[in-house]
FIMAR-674086 format. One line per field, with one value per residue (C-alpha): residue number from 0; residue in three letters; chain; x, y, z. Coordinates in pm, 1 decimal, padded with zeros to 6 digits, always signed. Layout:
BEGIN
num	[NUM, ...]
residuo	[ALA, ...]
cadena	[A, ...]
u	[X, ...]
v	[Y, ...]
w	[Z, ...]
% end
This chain:
BEGIN
num	[0, 1, 2, 3, 4, 5, 6, 7, 8, 9, 10, 11, 12, 13, 14, 15, 16, 17, 18, 19, 20, 21, 22, 23, 24, 25, 26, 27, 28, 29, 30, 31, 32, 33, 34, 35, 36, 37, 38, 39, 40, 41, 42, 43, 44, 45, 46, 47, 48, 49, 50, 51, 52, 53, 54, 55, 56, 57, 58, 59, 60, 61, 62, 63, 64, 65, 66, 67, 68, 69, 70, 71, 72, 73, 74, 75, 76, 77, 78, 79, 80, 81, 82, 83, 84, 85, 86, 87, 88, 89, 90, 91, 92, 93, 94, 95, 96, 97, 98, 99, 100, 101, 102, 103, 104, 105, 106, 107, 108, 109, 110, 111, 112, 113, 114, 115, 116, 117, 118, 119, 120, 121, 122, 123, 124, 125, 126, 127, 128, 129, 130, 131, 132, 133, 134, 135, 136, 137, 138, 139, 140, 141, 142, 143, 144, 145, 146, 147, 148, 149, 150, 151, 152, 153, 154, 155, 156, 157, 158, 159, 160, 161, 162, 163, 164, 165, 166, 167, 168, 169, 170, 171, 172, 173, 174, 175, 176, 177, 178, 179, 180, 181, 182, 183, 184, 185, 186, 187, 188, 189, 190, 191, 192, 193, 194, 195, 196, 197, 198, 199, 200, 201, 202, 203, 204, 205, 206, 207, 208, 209, 210, 211, 212, 213, 214, 215, 216, 217, 218, 219, 220, 221, 222, 223, 224, 225, 226, 227, 228, 229, 230, 231, 232, 233, 234, 235, 236, 237, 238, 239, 240, 241, 242, 243, 244, 245, 246, 247, 248, 249, 250, 251, 252, 253, 254, 255, 256, 257, 258, 259, 260, 261, 262, 263, 264, 265, 266, 267, 268, 269, 270, 271, 272, 273, 274, 275, 276, 277, 278, 279, 280, 281, 282, 283, 284, 285, 286, 287, 288, 289, 290, 291, 292, 293, 294, 295, 296, 297, 298, 299, 300, 301, 302, 303, 304, 305, 306, 307, 308, 309, 310, 311, 312, 313, 314, 315, 316, 317, 318, 319, 320, 321, 322, 323, 324, 325, 326, 327, 328, 329, 330, 331, 332, 333, 334, 335, 336, 337, 338, 339, 340, 341, 342, 343, 344, 345, 346, 347, 348, 349, 350, 351, 352, 353, 354, 355, 356, 357, 358, 359, 360, 361, 362, 363, 364, 365, 366, 367, 368, 369, 370, 371, 372, 373, 374, 375, 376, 377, 378, 379, 380, 381, 382, 383, 384, 385, 386, 387, 388, 389, 390, 391, 392, 393, 394, 395, 396, 397, 398, 399, 400, 401, 402, 403, 404, 405, 406, 407, 408, 409, 410, 411, 412, 413, 414, 415, 416, 417, 418, 419, 420, 421, 422, 423, 424, 425, 426, 427]
residuo	[MET, ARG, ARG, LEU, ALA, LEU, ALA, VAL, ALA, ALA, THR, LEU, VAL, LEU, THR, ALA, CYS, GLY, ALA, THR, ALA, GLU, ALA, PRO, SER, PRO, GLN, GLU, ALA, LYS, THR, LEU, THR, LEU, TRP, HIS, TYR, GLU, GLY, PRO, ASP, SER, ALA, MET, ALA, LYS, ALA, TRP, ALA, GLU, ALA, ILE, LYS, LYS, PHE, GLU, ALA, THR, HIS, PRO, GLY, VAL, LYS, VAL, LYS, PHE, GLU, GLU, LYS, GLY, PHE, GLU, ALA, MET, GLN, LYS, THR, ALA, SER, GLN, VAL, LEU, ASN, SER, ASP, ALA, ALA, PRO, ASP, LEU, THR, GLU, TYR, ASN, LYS, GLY, ASN, ALA, THR, ALA, GLY, ALA, LEU, ALA, LYS, ALA, GLY, LEU, LEU, THR, ASP, LEU, SER, ALA, GLU, ALA, ALA, GLU, ARG, GLY, TRP, ASP, LYS, LEU, LEU, THR, GLY, SER, LEU, GLN, THR, THR, ALA, ARG, TYR, ASP, GLU, ARG, GLY, ILE, MET, GLY, SER, GLY, ASN, TRP, TYR, GLY, VAL, PRO, ASN, TYR, GLY, GLU, PHE, VAL, MET, VAL, TYR, TYR, ASN, LYS, LYS, LEU, PHE, GLU, LYS, ALA, GLY, LEU, GLU, VAL, PRO, THR, THR, PHE, GLU, GLU, PHE, THR, LYS, VAL, MET, ASP, ALA, PHE, VAL, ALA, LYS, ASP, GLN, THR, PRO, LEU, ALA, MET, GLY, GLY, ALA, GLU, TYR, PRO, ALA, GLN, GLN, VAL, PHE, TYR, GLN, LEU, ALA, LEU, SER, LYS, ALA, GLN, ARG, PRO, TRP, VAL, ASN, ALA, TYR, GLN, LEU, TYR, GLN, GLY, ARG, THR, ASP, PHE, LYS, GLY, PRO, GLU, LEU, THR, TYR, ALA, ALA, GLN, THR, MET, ALA, ASP, TRP, VAL, LYS, LYS, GLY, TYR, ILE, SER, LYS, ASP, ALA, ALA, GLY, LEU, LYS, ALA, GLN, ASP, MET, GLY, ASP, ALA, PHE, MET, ALA, GLY, LYS, PHE, PRO, MET, MET, VAL, SER, GLY, SER, TRP, TRP, TYR, GLY, THR, VAL, GLN, SER, THR, VAL, LYS, ASP, PHE, GLU, TRP, GLY, THR, PHE, LEU, TRP, PRO, GLY, SER, ARG, MET, ALA, PRO, GLY, SER, SER, GLY, ASN, LEU, TRP, VAL, VAL, PRO, GLU, ARG, ALA, LYS, ASN, LYS, GLU, LEU, ALA, TYR, ASP, PHE, ILE, ASP, ILE, THR, MET, SER, LYS, GLU, ILE, GLN, ASN, LEU, LEU, GLY, ASN, SER, GLY, GLY, ILE, PRO, VAL, ALA, ALA, ASP, THR, SER, ALA, ILE, THR, ASP, PRO, LYS, SER, LYS, GLU, LEU, ILE, GLU, ASN, PHE, GLY, ARG, LEU, ALA, GLY, GLN, ASP, GLY, LEU, ALA, PHE, TYR, PRO, ASP, TRP, PRO, ALA, PRO, GLY, TYR, TYR, ASP, VAL, LEU, VAL, ALA, GLY, VAL, GLN, GLU, LEU, ILE, ASN, ALA, THR, LYS, THR, PRO, GLN, GLN, VAL, LEU, ASP, GLU, LEU, ALA, GLY, PRO, TYR, ASN, ASP, ASN, LEU, ALA, ASP, VAL, GLY, ASP]
cadena	[A, A, A, A, A, A, A, A, A, A, A, A, A, A, A, A, A, A, A, A, A, A, A, A, A, A, A, A, A, A, A, A, A, A, A, A, A, A, A, A, A, A, A, A, A, A, A, A, A, A, A, A, A, A, A, A, A, A, A, A, A, A, A, A, A, A, A, A, A, A, A, A, A, A, A, A, A, A, A, A, A, A, A, A, A, A, A, A, A, A, A, A, A, A, A, A, A, A, A, A, A, A, A, A, A, A, A, A, A, A, A, A, A, A, A, A, A, A, A, A, A, A, A, A, A, A, A, A, A, A, A, A, A, A, A, A, A, A, A, A, A, A, A, A, A, A, A, A, A, A, A, A, A, A, A, A, A, A, A, A, A, A, A, A, A, A, A, A, A, A, A, A, A, A, A, A, A, A, A, A, A, A, A, A, A, A, A, A, A, A, A, A, A, A, A, A, A, A, A, A, A, A, A, A, A, A, A, A, A, A, A, A, A, A, A, A, A, A, A, A, A, A, A, A, A, A, A, A, A, A, A, A, A, A, A, A, A, A, A, A, A, A, A, A, A, A, A, A, A, A, A, A, A, A, A, A, A, A, A, A, A, A, A, A, A, A, A, A, A, A, A, A, A, A, A, A, A, A, A, A, A, A, A, A, A, A, A, A, A, A, A, A, A, A, A, A, A, A, A, A, A, A, A, A, A, A, A, A, A, A, A, A, A, A, A, A, A, A, A, A, A, A, A, A, A, A, A, A, A, A, A, A, A, A, A, A, A, A, A, A, A, A, A, A, A, A, A, A, A, A, A, A, A, A, A, A, A, A, A, A, A, A, A, A, A, A, A, A, A, A, A, A, A, A, A, A, A, A, A, A, A, A, A, A, A, A, A, A, A, A, A, A, A, A, A, A, A, A, A, A, A, A, A, A, A, A, A, A, A, A, A, A, A, A, A, A, A, A, A, A, A, A, A, A, A, A, A, A]
u	[-14734.8, -14668.1, -14478.5, -14268.1, -14083.5, -13990.2, -13926.5, -13702.7, -13579.8, -13398.2, -13250.2, -13093.2, -12940.6, -12814.7, -12666.8, -12548.3, -12428.3, -12292.7, -12066.3, -11869.8, -11840.8, -11637.8, -11368.2, -11140.0, -10888.3, -10683.7, -10391.8, -10553.2, -10567.0, -10255.7, -10033.6, -09728.9, -09548.6, -09193.9, -08885.4, -08496.7, -08270.3, -08013.5, -07899.1, -07999.8, -07628.7, -07629.1, -07534.0, -07830.6, -07970.5, -07937.1, -08042.6, -08378.3, -08481.3, -08429.1, -08600.2, -08916.9, -08931.7, -08937.5, -09213.0, -09382.6, -09370.4, -09448.6, -09738.5, -09957.6, -10218.2, -09953.6, -09815.3, -09480.3, -09498.2, -09160.2, -09066.9, -08733.7, -08607.6, -08349.5, -08116.4, -08120.4, -08466.1, -08544.4, -08325.9, -08527.8, -08891.6, -08924.0, -09088.6, -09312.8, -09365.4, -09468.6, -09669.5, -09904.8, -10161.8, -09885.6, -09611.8, -09552.7, -09511.5, -09182.0, -08897.7, -08495.9, -08390.2, -08046.0, -07916.6, -07831.6, -07939.3, -08038.0, -08261.4, -08403.2, -08378.4, -08566.0, -08820.5, -08842.8, -08936.1, -09210.1, -09392.1, -09301.6, -09146.5, -09262.3, -09181.9, -09010.3, -08909.7, -09182.6, -09078.8, -08704.0, -08777.3, -08987.1, -08777.6, -08455.6, -08342.3, -08135.9, -07930.0, -07854.0, -07722.5, -07532.6, -07293.2, -07234.9, -07469.4, -07752.4, -07606.7, -07809.3, -08091.7, -08291.4, -08311.2, -08441.9, -08657.6, -08466.6, -08368.4, -08035.8, -07921.6, -07795.4, -08049.9, -08427.6, -08685.3, -08635.7, -08719.9, -08541.3, -08327.8, -07978.1, -07908.6, -07564.8, -07277.7, -07071.6, -06728.6, -06527.6, -06222.8, -06017.7, -06108.7, -05744.0, -05689.4, -05446.0, -05307.3, -05289.9, -05057.6, -04873.6, -04839.9, -04670.5, -04423.9, -04642.5, -04716.6, -05062.4, -04961.5, -04916.0, -04878.9, -05064.3, -04677.4, -04717.4, -05015.5, -04983.8, -04610.0, -04844.8, -05124.3, -04742.1, -04653.4, -04944.9, -04997.2, -04623.5, -04793.4, -05045.6, -05268.2, -05601.8, -05519.7, -05903.7, -06240.1, -06485.3, -06765.6, -06766.7, -07198.1, -07297.7, -07169.0, -06856.9, -06625.1, -06733.0, -06687.0, -06338.6, -06266.1, -06478.6, -06185.1, -05945.8, -06049.7, -06056.9, -05732.4, -05662.3, -05906.7, -05911.8, -06293.5, -06384.2, -06370.6, -06621.5, -06885.1, -06863.2, -06973.4, -07194.7, -07373.5, -07306.0, -07076.8, -06910.5, -06836.7, -06712.9, -06402.3, -06475.3, -06129.7, -05976.4, -05687.5, -05956.3, -06138.0, -05914.2, -05707.7, -05899.5, -06069.2, -05676.0, -05553.5, -05842.3, -05820.8, -05414.2, -05523.8, -05716.3, -05391.2, -05173.7, -05385.3, -05458.0, -05892.4, -05969.5, -06146.4, -06393.0, -06508.5, -06757.6, -07010.6, -06998.3, -07234.2, -07165.6, -07278.4, -07051.9, -06753.7, -06876.6, -06879.3, -06515.9, -06361.5, -06502.0, -06398.0, -06030.0, -06019.1, -05876.8, -05647.5, -05868.6, -06152.3, -06275.3, -06622.7, -06820.5, -06845.9, -07205.3, -07025.1, -06815.4, -07125.6, -07137.2, -06783.6, -06709.2, -07004.5, -06929.0, -06539.5, -06459.4, -06130.6, -05907.4, -05832.7, -05947.6, -05887.4, -05956.7, -05797.9, -05815.4, -05731.3, -05351.0, -05258.2, -05615.9, -05795.2, -06100.5, -06322.5, -06651.7, -06836.5, -07129.4, -07404.3, -07618.2, -07888.5, -08241.3, -08573.0, -08807.5, -09198.2, -09384.2, -09646.1, -09845.2, -09808.5, -10098.5, -09977.0, -09682.7, -09742.4, -09591.0, -09344.1, -09204.7, -09256.1, -09038.7, -08764.5, -08732.4, -08723.0, -08369.6, -08205.0, -08207.0, -07944.2, -08024.1, -08064.9, -07785.5, -07518.4, -07636.7, -07603.6, -07224.9, -07108.4, -07308.9, -07023.2, -07214.0, -07110.3, -07368.5, -07412.4, -07582.4, -07418.3, -07280.2, -06932.6, -06824.0, -07096.8, -06922.5, -06683.6, -06606.9, -06225.4, -06309.6, -06577.5, -06418.5, -06190.3, -06420.1, -06606.3, -06264.8, -06134.0, -06500.2, -06483.9, -06102.6, -06225.2, -06511.6, -06311.5, -06096.3, -06367.0, -06338.2, -06668.5, -06693.5, -07047.8, -07083.2, -07020.1, -07411.2, -07529.5, -07577.0, -07799.0, -08051.2, -07996.8, -07633.3, -07577.4, -07630.7, -07437.9, -07146.6, -07239.2, -07103.5, -06931.3, -06680.2, -06747.0, -06662.4, -06305.5, -06273.9, -06387.3, -06116.2, -06422.0, -06349.8, -06088.5, -06095.8, -06136.5, -06479.5, -06537.9, -06563.9, -06764.7, -06985.7, -07017.8, -06993.3, -07352.7, -07595.8, -07414.7, -07380.0, -07803.1, -07933.5, -07702.4, -07905.8, -08252.2, -08167.5, -08143.9, -07728.0]
v	[+06441.4, +06057.2, +06300.6, +06526.9, +06285.8, +06098.9, +06459.0, +06464.2, +06197.9, +06213.6, +06537.1, +06367.2, +06146.0, +06377.3, +06589.2, +06379.0, +06211.4, +06525.5, +06561.7, +06173.5, +06297.3, +06642.1, +06482.2, +06310.4, +06576.4, +06473.7, +06289.6, +06189.0, +05746.1, +05762.4, +05536.8, +05589.2, +05183.8, +05206.4, +04930.7, +04882.4, +04626.4, +04932.5, +04692.6, +04920.3, +05044.4, +05138.8, +05547.8, +05516.4, +05323.1, +05607.2, +05898.1, +05739.5, +05684.8, +06018.0, +06179.5, +05950.8, +06147.5, +06465.1, +06343.9, +06271.5, +06525.7, +06743.5, +06493.9, +06563.5, +06272.0, +06002.6, +05724.0, +05528.5, +05176.8, +05120.5, +04742.2, +04568.3, +04403.9, +04127.5, +04217.9, +03854.7, +03851.7, +04161.3, +04039.1, +03783.3, +03821.8, +04253.3, +04175.5, +03991.6, +04203.8, +04506.0, +04436.8, +04244.7, +04475.0, +04448.0, +04683.6, +04970.3, +05331.0, +05398.2, +05099.4, +05087.8, +04919.5, +04831.1, +04980.7, +04879.8, +04711.6, +04373.5, +04538.4, +04892.7, +04903.5, +04549.5, +04688.1, +04996.3, +04807.7, +04638.0, +04912.3, +04796.8, +05179.3, +05514.8, +05680.4, +06021.0, +06273.2, +06536.2, +06486.7, +06469.3, +06843.4, +07050.3, +06927.9, +06999.6, +06626.2, +06671.2, +06970.3, +06800.0, +06467.0, +06553.2, +06449.5, +06031.2, +06056.4, +06040.1, +05766.2, +05525.9, +05680.3, +05683.2, +05409.7, +05356.5, +05189.1, +04840.3, +04884.4, +05025.4, +05308.7, +05642.9, +05805.4, +05810.8, +05872.0, +05861.4, +05569.7, +05602.6, +05853.5, +05783.2, +06016.7, +05845.6, +05724.7, +05446.2, +05270.5, +04920.6, +04900.0, +04797.1, +04794.1, +04677.3, +04579.7, +04894.4, +04581.0, +04307.8, +04493.0, +04691.7, +04322.3, +04185.6, +04500.8, +04577.4, +04934.8, +04981.5, +04946.3, +05215.9, +04926.5, +04683.7, +04450.5, +04585.2, +04465.0, +04094.7, +04158.4, +04234.7, +03961.0, +03666.4, +03838.7, +03732.7, +03377.8, +03298.4, +03380.2, +03096.6, +03421.0, +03446.3, +03752.5, +03844.2, +03783.5, +03657.2, +03636.9, +03336.5, +03290.0, +03620.4, +03999.9, +04052.4, +03777.9, +03864.1, +04232.4, +04115.8, +03936.8, +04221.7, +04464.3, +04254.0, +04325.3, +04707.9, +04671.3, +04567.3, +04737.7, +05158.1, +05322.7, +05180.3, +04896.6, +04954.3, +05157.6, +04830.1, +04596.4, +04778.5, +05047.9, +04786.6, +05083.0, +04860.7, +04444.9, +04217.4, +03969.1, +03753.5, +03576.6, +03877.3, +04021.9, +04221.7, +03878.1, +03649.6, +03811.7, +03807.9, +03476.3, +03359.2, +03558.0, +03538.0, +03091.6, +03163.4, +03340.3, +03067.9, +02889.6, +03122.5, +03075.8, +03509.9, +03364.3, +03028.6, +02740.4, +02782.5, +03144.3, +02971.7, +02930.6, +03213.5, +03536.2, +03866.0, +03899.0, +03642.2, +03814.9, +04147.3, +03987.6, +03752.0, +04097.1, +04325.1, +04060.1, +04070.9, +03787.6, +03894.1, +04152.1, +04278.6, +04276.5, +04464.5, +04553.8, +04939.9, +05157.6, +05064.2, +04826.4, +05182.0, +05232.4, +04940.1, +04907.3, +05201.7, +05156.1, +04782.9, +04768.0, +04850.0, +04599.7, +04773.2, +05043.4, +04949.9, +05186.2, +05212.1, +05282.5, +05216.8, +04936.1, +04970.4, +05054.7, +05127.1, +05434.9, +05280.6, +05073.4, +04884.6, +05196.6, +05405.5, +05659.1, +05454.7, +05174.4, +05363.5, +05477.4, +05388.3, +05419.3, +05116.3, +05174.5, +05044.6, +05270.3, +05389.4, +05670.2, +05843.3, +06191.8, +06035.7, +05936.7, +06176.8, +06455.5, +06156.5, +06135.0, +06513.5, +06481.7, +06229.4, +06444.4, +06789.4, +06922.1, +06773.4, +06448.1, +06431.6, +06591.2, +06308.8, +06071.2, +06251.6, +06236.9, +05850.8, +05694.9, +05754.7, +05922.1, +06219.1, +06316.7, +06736.7, +06754.7, +07101.8, +06992.9, +07212.4, +07017.8, +06686.1, +06687.7, +06316.8, +06235.7, +05906.1, +06005.2, +06278.1, +06039.9, +05809.8, +06125.9, +06266.9, +05920.3, +05886.8, +06250.6, +06130.0, +05840.4, +06024.6, +06261.2, +06028.6, +05892.8, +05567.8, +05487.7, +05173.0, +05031.3, +04664.1, +04324.6, +04187.3, +04474.8, +04439.2, +04114.8, +04021.7, +03731.9, +03776.6, +03817.9, +03495.8, +03400.9, +03533.2, +03387.3, +03044.2, +03153.4, +03281.5, +02996.5, +02735.4, +02943.8, +02969.3, +02501.8, +02527.9, +02236.0, +02421.9, +02658.2, +03002.9, +02950.6, +02719.8, +02996.3, +03232.3, +03019.8, +03039.6, +03444.6, +03493.1, +03337.4, +03462.1, +03833.4, +03780.5, +03644.6, +03965.5, +04190.6, +04037.9, +04027.5, +04393.2, +04371.7, +04562.6]
w	[-17348.2, -17533.4, -17813.6, -17586.2, -17442.6, -17712.7, -17884.3, -17521.8, -17523.9, -17866.8, -17775.9, -17464.9, -17737.1, -17998.5, -17722.6, -17572.3, -17887.1, -17974.8, -17698.9, -17712.1, -18042.3, -17967.6, -17709.8, -17904.5, -18083.9, -18430.6, -18252.8, -17983.8, -17950.6, -18199.4, -18187.3, -18421.2, -18428.5, -18419.3, -18526.0, -18444.1, -18389.5, -18239.4, -17945.0, -17565.4, -17576.9, -17877.3, -17983.8, -18226.3, -17955.9, -17719.0, -17894.1, -18094.4, -17698.2, -17613.2, -17961.6, -17825.7, -17533.2, -17736.5, -17978.7, -17731.5, -17517.2, -17952.1, -17995.2, -17743.5, -17695.5, -17897.7, -17764.0, -17942.5, -17930.0, -17976.0, -18066.0, -18091.1, -18412.6, -18480.6, -18732.0, -18878.6, -18813.6, -19057.5, -19314.8, -19407.0, -19323.1, -19417.9, -19759.7, -19612.6, -19293.4, -19488.9, -19791.8, -19434.1, -19193.9, -18961.7, -19122.5, -18881.3, -18957.0, -18908.5, -18908.1, -18981.0, -19243.3, -19411.2, -19659.5, -20026.5, -20356.4, -20213.6, -19893.5, -19987.3, -20277.3, -20315.3, -20127.0, -20322.1, -20607.7, -20490.4, -20363.4, -20051.6, -19936.3, -19959.1, -20163.4, -19898.4, -20220.6, -20122.2, -19771.6, -19838.2, -20018.4, -19743.9, -19451.3, -19589.6, -19532.3, -19912.7, -19741.8, -19386.5, -19634.2, -19960.1, -20118.8, -20097.9, -19814.5, -20013.9, -20208.7, -19978.7, -19955.6, -20314.6, -20568.8, -20963.1, -21079.2, -21051.3, -20687.3, -20743.8, -20487.6, -20602.6, -20769.5, -20870.8, -20601.9, -20181.4, -20025.6, -19640.3, -19438.6, -19288.6, -18880.7, -18902.0, -19045.9, -19025.1, -19120.5, -19072.5, -18860.4, -18596.6, -18259.1, -18006.9, -17638.6, -17524.4, -17268.0, -17494.2, -17728.5, -17429.9, -17245.0, -17587.3, -17653.4, -17949.7, -18150.1, -18342.3, -18699.2, -18949.0, -19252.6, -19388.1, -19363.5, -18952.1, -18945.6, -19036.0, -18795.3, -18490.9, -18592.6, -18585.6, -18257.3, -18091.2, -18297.1, -18151.2, -17831.8, -17869.4, -17865.7, -18185.5, -18290.5, -18426.6, -18289.6, -18556.4, -18610.6, -18925.3, -18919.8, -18998.0, -19137.6, -18967.2, -19166.0, -19528.0, -19390.7, -19354.6, -19689.9, -19852.6, -19647.3, -19825.1, -20156.6, -20153.1, -19973.7, -20379.6, -20532.4, -20628.4, -20650.2, -21019.7, -20921.2, -20614.8, -20850.8, -21117.7, -20766.2, -20585.3, -20865.6, -21184.7, -21376.0, -21588.9, -21518.2, -21179.8, -21283.3, -20968.1, -21092.2, -21159.2, -20854.2, -20602.8, -20539.8, -20545.5, -20342.8, -20053.1, -20039.5, -20100.8, -19773.9, -19591.7, -19634.4, -19503.7, -19210.1, -19116.6, -19145.7, -18998.5, -18670.5, -18714.0, -18752.9, -18517.4, -18679.2, -18481.1, -18624.1, -18882.6, -18596.8, -18378.1, -18448.1, -18437.2, -18066.7, -17955.8, -18168.0, -17983.0, -17628.0, -17663.9, -17697.2, -17495.2, -17259.5, -17363.5, -17407.9, -17854.6, -17935.1, -18230.3, -18387.0, -18718.8, -18734.4, -18723.6, -18584.8, -18488.4, -18156.2, -18045.2, -17825.8, -17689.9, -17628.1, -17423.6, -17178.7, -17166.2, -17155.8, -16798.9, -16760.7, -16999.9, -17195.8, -17595.5, -17934.9, -18296.0, -18613.5, -18939.6, -19221.1, -19240.3, -19572.1, -19723.7, -19882.5, -19810.0, -19573.9, -19515.0, -19456.0, -19570.6, -19424.8, -19158.1, -19193.5, -19284.4, -19149.1, -19410.8, -19401.7, -19528.3, -19777.5, -19587.9, -19314.7, -19110.2, -18981.0, -19249.1, -19141.8, -18799.6, -18917.4, -19030.5, -18763.1, -18600.9, -18859.5, -18863.1, -18492.4, -18524.3, -18761.1, -18467.4, -18361.9, -18025.5, -18091.0, -18373.6, -18051.9, -17827.8, -18106.0, -18159.8, -17766.5, -17704.6, -17967.0, -18296.9, -18617.9, -18663.3, -18980.4, -18851.6, -18553.0, -18399.0, -18377.6, -18121.1, -17897.7, -17994.1, -17684.7, -17604.0, -17655.1, -17803.7, -18012.4, -18176.7, -18273.6, -18400.1, -18617.6, -18743.8, -18810.1, -19041.0, -19198.0, -19343.1, -19503.7, -19662.8, -19721.5, -19953.3, -20165.4, -19919.1, -19808.4, -20011.0, -19893.7, -19795.3, -19921.1, -19904.8, -20095.4, -20501.4, -20505.9, -20269.6, -20100.3, -20142.3, -19739.2, -19709.2, -20014.2, -19877.9, -19520.7, -19695.2, -19905.7, -19580.7, -19419.6, -19688.0, -19719.0, -19272.8, -19298.8, -19603.5, -19675.6, -20066.1, -20240.0, -20311.2, -20665.8, -20571.0, -20347.8, -20600.4, -20848.2, -20606.4, -20543.6, -20890.0, -20970.2, -20826.8, -20884.3, -21215.4, -21191.7, -21050.1, -21304.2, -21572.9, -21406.3, -21312.4, -21777.6, -21749.2]
% end
């Protein structure tokens, strides 16, 4: 009887264990940890929020754990965080040699080449849109394996306050000479023409745009892709540094701009305090949903065929991600027509949308301007991309131009040093 009781008890235990083991499905109790740093009013954030809903609906039992990160914080900590157990499954990350390229070279990002081919991302992202997705063994963009997937485009342009333009009797400039005359007219009315953020990326992008206005594609390829040598005392960068310093003296840029961040700049423009703001299309959706007190518009930098711009930031999958297949599925959803069309109608620049589905007039204008730039080979990437840590070098250099603490030639010497050091490190 005692042996029978033990046998029955053992059977009950095994039955209970079997019932417990059969309960979970392969996807049950899984979490996709997702990071990005887009503001909630941006086109990208709106589209990706919808992508999260679609992902959870198509992946029963899987939850998305979204964490909003700061662009600046990610710039500084990515190499440490992504090389730890705290790495997410999927994160937005900046593109270029200095950022995604450096992480790919260090072995911190998953090679997505097979997924790109299998899921057709390589067909949706063609030509220059692939440039920022692929990196060689040196971490230089443009060739090699896929380490990221962009699902939108972006470029730098001029936002302007139509109310202030009309009040001053001014038209949208179509040449660089007209552009400077517009700024002179505002200065004559004791109005600083340009909202600016010197403590972060905006001012260095204006500096780079000034260089691009005197540059041709071979100069960009030399600076960005190391296809040739960059002369920091050449006409392009000399003009940029000298003009930036002159614009502060002329009152086009306020002297306190050196201490202002990108958000400070955007807030001031959206509050109607400045006639113009030079920045990227990533602001478009925010401006569109925030500004209620005045009409606004955009125009391409007058007199230049090129502007800072590229495919957008990348979805990257850390090498230490725990749920890579789920990350690939989420990327796939952001590339779907449904999400791409939403991105386009929210003020973003989709890369795989149905163009007939974009109904918002301002969004159509934005996408057309991007197409115009891309069509004339005018997307020139961003100034901080060539070397790791170069973002901070440029911030400091442009701040010195705004503060007039160093001459343009001294600043160019400071910019040349780290750039040439990295050039030597990559073996060119």
